[in-house]
Structures are given as structure tokens and as C-alpha cells.
Residue, then its C-alpha position, 0 to 999 in steps of 0.5 A: m427178838i435176836h438169837v445168840e447161843i452162849r455156851a456153857a464155858a463162855v457163861d462161866q468165864v463171863k461171869t468170872l470176868i464180870r465180878g467186881q464191875k458196877p451192876e448196870i454193865g453188860v457184855r457188848v457183842y460187836a461185829q465189824p463187816g468186811g474184815g476179810g480183804c483189802c478195798g473193803g472186798g471180801s465178806a468175813v465179819q469180826f466180832g468182839l466182846a467189851f464191857a459197857k453200859p447199855r445205850p438206849d438203841d442197843e437190843v438187850v439179851k439177858i443171859d444167866g445173870f448178865a446181859l448181852l448188848i447188841d448196837p443196832t449195826s451189829t445185830q444182823f451179824v450177831d443173830g445166830a451167833v455161837i459164843d464160847y470160851v476155849e482153852d487148848l494148846n492152840q488158843s485160848g479165848f472167846k471164840i464167836t462164830n456165826p453159822t447163818l452168815p455166808e462164807p467168804d469167797a476166796a479172796g476175803r479168806a486169802g486177804g486179797c481184793g475180790s474186785c481184782g481176782s488177786n490174793s496172796e495165794n496167787g502172789g500178793g495184794c490187790g493194788c489199791g494201796h493196802 
């Protein structure tokens, strides 16, 4: 069983947005690993949400009147995630974090490539053509 914490503000926002959708529609939570660096470097994970129909191999987590849908390739990254909705002067929208995942290394955070030791803070790319 996957554990996902969805905070009250996110629940409220999803309920507002899901109104008018067909009853079988759920909220897909997905993860794309390796988004932190070029050449596949870094261990950053990019999360996203979308309305979708459930697939046979999805993990389904029921949350206060709707379903979170997680595909098998995203399960390991979504397990332990916290979904929130923030509105302030700097940002507005859903925010997904997972404190159980390891932090990306300096190259992944800076957009560089861990294999060559170069990152944007040190003057540039990794020479891999990205």
C-alpha cells in the first residue's frame, strides 16, 4: 500500500477542480526521475498531477471523495510524498515533495552533469551536448 499525505488545501482544490468531471476520473500523480541534470545525471524527481481514467495496473488511493492514481513506474517515487496546494506572493499551485527520497547532488541541483563534475555554479555545462 502506498502512503501519500494530501493536505487539506490540496484536497479542497482538487474537489473544486474535479467537479464536472465524469465519476470514473481520478487524479493521476506521476513522477519523472532524473530531471535534475543533463546526461541523466542528478537524482531529482519531477512530480505532476493530471486528471485521468484509472488503468488496470494503477495503484489507487482513495482520498475524501476522489481517487489518486499512481502508475507502477511512479510508485517508488510517490510513496511517502506530500501533496499540498500553496498560494502566496511567490507561487500558486500544487506542490509535491517526498522527504523520503535522497537529495540530489550538487550537479543535479545546479543542472550540471554529475559524471563530469561541472555545474552551472562552476561555469557551465557538462559537454554532453545539452
